[in-house]
C-alpha positions as CSV (number, residue, x, y, z in Angstrom):
1,M,-10.6,-16.1,-8.3
2,L,-6.9,-17.0,-9.9
3,A,-7.6,-20.3,-8.2
4,A,-10.5,-21.1,-9.9
5,V,-8.9,-19.8,-13.4
6,R,-6.1,-22.3,-12.3
7,A,-8.5,-25.2,-11.1
8,G,-10.5,-24.9,-14.6
9,M,-7.5,-25.0,-16.7
10,P,-6.9,-29.0,-16.8
11,V,-10.5,-29.5,-17.9
12,Y,-10.2,-26.9,-21.1
13,V,-6.8,-28.1,-22.3
14,K,-8.7,-31.8,-21.8
15,A,-11.7,-30.7,-23.8
16,F,-9.6,-29.3,-26.6
17,D,-7.2,-32.5,-26.5
18,E,-10.2,-34.8,-27.2
19,L,-11.9,-32.2,-29.4
20,A,-8.7,-32.8,-31.5
21,T,-8.6,-36.6,-30.9
22,A,-12.2,-36.7,-32.0
23,I,-11.6,-34.7,-35.0
24,T,-8.4,-36.4,-36.0
25,E,-10.0,-39.6,-36.0
26,R,-13.2,-38.5,-37.7
27,N,-11.1,-37.1,-40.8
28,K,-8.8,-40.5,-40.9
29,I,-11.6,-42.7,-40.7
30,R,-13.5,-40.5,-43.3
31,A,-9.7,-39.7,-45.5
32,D,-9.5,-43.8,-45.4
33,V,-13.2,-44.3,-46.9
34,L,-12.5,-41.9,-49.7
35,D,-9.2,-43.9,-50.5
36,K,-11.0,-47.2,-50.2
37,D,-13.1,-45.9,-53.0
38,G,-10.0,-44.3,-55.0
39,T,-11.9,-41.3,-55.9
40,L,-10.9,-38.8,-53.2
41,I,-7.4,-39.3,-52.8
42,I,-6.6,-35.7,-52.8
43,E,-9.3,-35.0,-49.9
44,K,-7.0,-37.2,-47.6
45,A,-4.1,-34.7,-47.7
46,D,-6.3,-32.0,-47.3
47,A,-8.4,-34.2,-44.3
48,V,-5.0,-34.7,-42.4
49,K,-3.5,-31.1,-43.4
50,A,-7.2,-29.4,-41.8
51,T,-6.0,-31.6,-38.4
52,E,-2.9,-30.7,-38.5
53,E,-4.2,-27.0,-38.7
54,I,-6.5,-27.6,-36.3
55,A,-4.3,-28.9,-33.5
56,S,-1.4,-26.2,-34.4
57,Q,-4.8,-23.4,-33.6
58,I,-5.5,-25.9,-30.1
59,N,-2.2,-25.9,-29.4
60,A,-1.8,-22.0,-29.5
61,L,-4.6,-21.6,-27.9
62,Q,-3.1,-23.8,-25.1
63,G,0.1,-21.8,-25.2
64,A,-2.0,-18.2,-25.4
65,T,-4.0,-19.6,-22.6
66,A,-0.8,-20.6,-20.1
67,D,0.1,-17.1,-20.9
68,S,-3.5,-15.7,-19.9
69,V,-2.9,-17.1,-17.0
70,Q,0.8,-16.3,-16.2
71,A,-0.2,-12.9,-16.9
72,I,-3.1,-12.6,-14.2
73,E,-0.8,-13.7,-12.2
74,G,1.0,-11.3,-12.7
75,I,-1.3,-9.0,-11.7
76,S,-2.4,-10.4,-9.1
77,K,1.1,-10.5,-7.5
78,T,1.7,-7.0,-8.5
79,I,-2.1,-5.9,-6.3
80,N,-0.7,-8.0,-3.7
81,E,2.4,-5.7,-3.4
82,M,0.5,-2.7,-4.0
83,H,-2.4,-3.2,-1.2
84,E,1.2,-4.1,0.7
85,I,2.5,-0.6,0.2
86,S,-1.0,1.3,0.8
87,T,-0.9,-0.5,3.9
88,S,2.2,0.4,4.8
89,I,1.5,4.1,3.9
90,A,-1.7,4.2,6.3
91,S,0.2,3.0,9.1
92,A,2.8,5.8,8.8
93,V,0.0,8.2,8.0
94,Q,-1.5,7.4,11.4
95,E,2.3,7.0,13.2
96,Q,2.2,10.8,11.9
97,T,-1.4,12.0,13.5
98,M,-0.3,10.6,16.5
99,A,3.2,12.5,16.9
100,T,1.5,15.8,15.4
101,R,-1.1,15.1,18.3
102,E,2.0,14.8,21.1
103,I,3.3,17.5,19.5
104,S,0.2,19.7,19.7
105,H,0.2,18.5,23.2
106,S,3.3,19.6,24.0
107,V,3.0,23.2,22.5
108,Q,0.0,24.0,24.7
109,Q,1.9,22.6,27.7
110,A,4.6,24.9,27.3
111,S,2.5,27.8,26.6
112,A,0.3,27.1,29.8
113,G,4.1,27.2,31.2
114,T,5.3,30.5,29.6
115,S,2.0,32.0,30.8
116,E,2.7,30.6,34.3
117,V,6.2,32.1,34.2
118,S,5.3,35.4,32.8
119,A,2.5,36.0,36.1
120,N,5.5,35.0,38.2
121,I,7.9,37.5,36.8
122,G,5.1,40.3,37.0
123,G,4.6,39.3,40.6
124,V,8.4,39.4,41.2
125,T,8.3,42.5,39.4
126,Q,5.9,44.6,41.6
127,A,7.5,42.3,44.5
128,A,11.0,44.1,43.2
129,G,9.2,47.6,43.4
130,E,7.4,47.3,46.7
131,L,11.0,46.3,47.9
132,S,12.8,48.9,46.6
133,V,10.3,51.4,47.8
134,Q,10.7,49.4,51.4
135,S,14.5,49.7,51.3
136,E,14.6,54.0,50.3
137,K,12.5,54.3,53.8
138,L,14.6,51.9,55.7
139,R,17.7,53.6,54.4
140,A,16.4,57.2,55.2
141,E,15.2,55.9,59.2
142,V,18.7,54.2,59.6
143,G,20.3,57.5,58.4
144,T,17.9,59.4,60.8
145,F,18.9,57.3,63.4
146,L,22.6,57.1,62.6
147,A,21.9,60.9,63.1
148,A,20.5,60.4,66.3
149,I,23.0,58.4,67.9
150,R,26.1,60.8,66.4
151,A,24.2,63.8,67.9
152,A,24.0,62.0,71.2
């Protein structure tokens, strides 16, 4: 849209210039005609002054238009920068979401591993208890065996 505004600017500026030129020429001709009659010399000065004021206003309008175009360009640049920033933020949020999913998956795997280790520890504890009972039985049998050997 900004390009369209820029493209149209020379047309408007040219139109203003043509308008100012036409008004100036018309006022000069009218002033000359009035001057030849010798009756309205003061109006010639008024016409020239009016023409100068119109030209001044057109120049001011052209300046304001140029300032507006410059302001629109600045706004457009700011909007583009904001778009780039929001795109970067969206990308960072997406990366963070993926990292959070990976962490969650790792925590689930660690939890499953901890449960498995706990189950294994329970099995080892049970096996140790059984081994302790068997060890006591073996000690008693060895004691009986040694007593029998000593008695023999």
